[in-house]
N, CA, C and O of each residue as an XYZ file, in Angstrom:
236
protein
N      95.464    106.635     70.104
C      94.437    106.773     71.122
C      94.258    108.255     71.423
O      95.249    108.947     71.656
N      93.028    108.768     71.427
C      92.777    110.174     71.741
C      93.148    110.503     73.195
O      93.044    109.657     74.082
N      93.574    111.728     73.412
C      93.927    112.174     74.765
C      93.368    113.577     74.996
O      93.258    114.379     74.069
N      93.022    113.853     76.244
C      92.540    115.168     76.651
C      93.430    115.648     77.780
O      93.729    114.890     78.703
N      93.856    116.899     77.716
C      94.662    117.488     78.789
C      93.853    118.595     79.449
O      93.081    119.289     78.787
N      94.032    118.757     80.747
C      93.319    119.807     81.455
C      93.691    119.835     82.921
O      94.434    118.983     83.407
N      93.174    120.811     83.606
C      93.464    120.988     85.032
C      92.483    120.187     85.876
O      91.388    119.841     85.432
N      92.904    119.901     87.105
C      92.005    119.250     88.058
C      92.370    119.677     89.467
O      93.506    120.068     89.734
N      91.411    119.600     90.355
C      91.597    119.911     91.779
C      91.375    118.636     92.572
O      90.514    117.824     92.234
N      92.157    118.468     93.628
C      92.004    117.304     94.505
C      91.796    117.803     95.936
O      92.552    118.641     96.428
N      90.771    117.284     96.589
C      90.520    117.576     97.996
C      90.738    116.293     98.783
O      90.140    115.259     98.484
N      91.605    116.370     99.795
C      91.908    115.217    100.645
C      91.441    115.544    102.055
O      91.780    116.594    102.600
N      90.661    114.639    102.647
C      90.136    114.877    103.998
C      90.264    113.607    104.838
O      89.960    112.517    104.354
N      90.711    113.733    106.090
C      90.771    112.560    106.962
C      89.369    112.073    107.309
O      88.450    112.873    107.491
N      89.216    110.769    107.398
C      87.944    110.152    107.769
C      88.072    109.556    109.171
O      89.147    109.103    109.564
N      86.984    109.559    109.910
C      87.010    108.990    111.251
C      87.014    107.470    111.188
O      86.498    106.871    110.243
N      87.595    106.864    112.196
C      87.664    105.414    112.314
C      86.967    104.980    113.588
O      86.805    105.774    114.515
N      86.558    103.735    113.638
C      86.023    103.194    114.890
C      87.165    103.144    115.905
O      88.332    103.201    115.518
N      86.850    103.042    117.175
C      87.885    102.980    118.215
C      88.833    101.808    117.987
O      90.044    101.940    118.164
N      88.286    100.670    117.596
C      89.106     99.487    117.353
C      90.062     99.717    116.197
O      91.244     99.391    116.302
N      89.575    100.270    115.100
C      90.421    100.524    113.933
C      91.485    101.566    114.257
O      92.628    101.429    113.823
N      91.133    102.598    115.007
C      92.090    103.643    115.357
C      93.224    103.097    116.212
O      94.370    103.518    116.053
N      92.932    102.177    117.107
C      93.964    101.582    117.970
C      94.884    100.652    117.196
O      95.994    100.373    117.649
N      94.452    100.168    116.046
C      95.252     99.230    115.276
C      96.307     99.923    114.416
O      97.140     99.248    113.812
N      96.290    101.253    114.348
C      97.255    101.984    113.542
C      96.785    102.271    112.128
O      97.561    102.754    111.303
N      95.508    101.978    111.836
C      94.973    102.245    110.509
C      94.685    103.732    110.333
O      94.407    104.439    111.302
N      94.754    104.193    109.106
C      94.385    105.558    108.760
C      93.539    105.532    107.508
O      93.659    104.610    106.701
N      92.681    106.528    107.327
C      91.789    106.566    106.165
C      91.585    108.007    105.719
O      91.306    108.883    106.538
N      91.725    108.252    104.415
C      91.506    109.568    103.823
C      90.527    109.441    102.669
O      90.569    108.468    101.917
N      89.646    110.424    102.527
C      88.780    110.459    101.350
C      89.406    111.400    100.325
O      90.016    112.408    100.683
N      89.248    111.060     99.051
C      89.791    111.851     97.949
C      88.645    112.263     97.031
O      87.831    111.425     96.642
N      88.576    113.526     96.688
C      87.587    114.023     95.728
C      88.343    114.802     94.659
O      89.037    115.771     94.966
N      88.210    114.383     93.415
C      88.914    115.031     92.309
C      87.886    115.634     91.353
O      86.892    114.994     91.007
N      88.137    116.864     90.935
C      87.246    117.571     90.007
C      88.073    117.991     88.799
O      89.052    118.724     88.935
N      87.673    117.520     87.608
C      88.359    117.839     86.361
C      87.702    119.049     85.711
O      86.482    119.204     85.762
N      88.531    119.920     85.091
C      88.043    121.139     84.448
C      88.514    121.179     83.002
O      89.489    120.515     82.648
N      87.835    121.946     82.168
C      88.256    122.116     80.780
C      87.448    121.231     79.852
O      86.233    121.097     79.999
N      88.149    120.619     78.879
C      87.478    119.779     77.885
C      86.783    118.583     78.531
O      85.781    118.087     78.015
N      87.307    118.131     79.635
C      86.690    117.033     80.385
C      86.103    117.619     81.666
O      86.847    118.012     82.565
N      84.794    117.678     81.754
C      84.109    118.196     82.935
C      83.567    116.994     83.702
O      82.511    116.460     83.365
N      84.292    116.573     84.729
C      83.928    115.334     85.423
C      84.426    115.383     86.864
O      85.133    116.308     87.262
N      84.043    114.367     87.635
C      84.515    114.246     89.011
C      84.792    112.776     89.311
O      84.271    111.880     88.647
N      85.620    112.551     90.318
C      85.946    111.188     90.750
C      86.122    111.199     92.256
O      86.491    112.218     92.839
N      85.857    110.067     92.880
C      86.032    109.936     94.322
C      86.837    108.680     94.611
O      86.782    107.706     93.859
N      87.586    108.712     95.709
C      88.371    107.546     96.090
C      88.660    107.562     97.571
O      88.222    108.448     98.304
N      89.399    106.574     97.990
C      89.745    106.432     99.400
C      91.169    105.896     99.486
O      91.554    105.019     98.712
N      91.949    106.422    100.428
C      93.312    105.968    100.646
C      93.393    105.375    102.055
O      92.986    106.006    103.030
N      93.913    104.178    102.143
C      94.083    103.509    103.427
C      95.562    103.412    103.749
O      96.386    103.266    102.846
N      95.904    103.490    105.018
C      97.294    103.371    105.441
C      97.368    102.613    106.755
O      96.363    102.431    107.443
N      98.560    102.179    107.086
C      98.787    101.504    108.366
C     100.149    101.934    108.903
O     101.113    102.069    108.150
N     100.211    102.143    110.199
C     101.471    102.467    110.877
C     101.802    101.339    111.830
O     101.008    100.997    112.707
N     102.974    100.765    111.653
C     103.348     99.689    112.578
C     103.595    100.241    113.979
O     104.002    101.392    114.134
N     103.352     99.431    114.980
C     103.580     99.857    116.371
C     105.069     99.883    116.716
O     105.486    100.639    117.594
N     105.865     99.073    116.040
C     107.287     98.975    116.353
C     107.987    100.224    115.852
O     107.886    100.570    114.675
N     108.692    100.897    116.742
C     109.431    102.090    116.371
C     110.805    101.689    115.866
O     111.459    100.810    116.428
N     111.226    102.338    114.812
C     112.538    102.072    114.240
C     113.605    102.624    115.189
O     113.454    103.736    115.695
N     114.672    101.874    115.437
C     115.692    102.342    116.376
C     116.408    103.612    115.938
O     117.027    104.281    116.765
N     116.337    103.960    114.652
C     117.012    105.166    114.155
C     116.098    106.390    114.149
O     116.515    107.451    113.685
N     114.896    106.281    114.637
C     114.066    107.468    114.644
C     112.650    107.125    114.549
O     111.799    108.015    114.541
């Protein structure tokens, strides 16, 4: 299978949430990736996360 190697840059930025979503412990980040070299392309994505309300007794 052919392969291409090259550099890329990734930009990560926090996205705003509705008040309801923010209170639930959800988080959202946008991802933008730009490839350089033999492959000249871009990609976009989104990362979702959740934080439980229960605090761990050890920290």
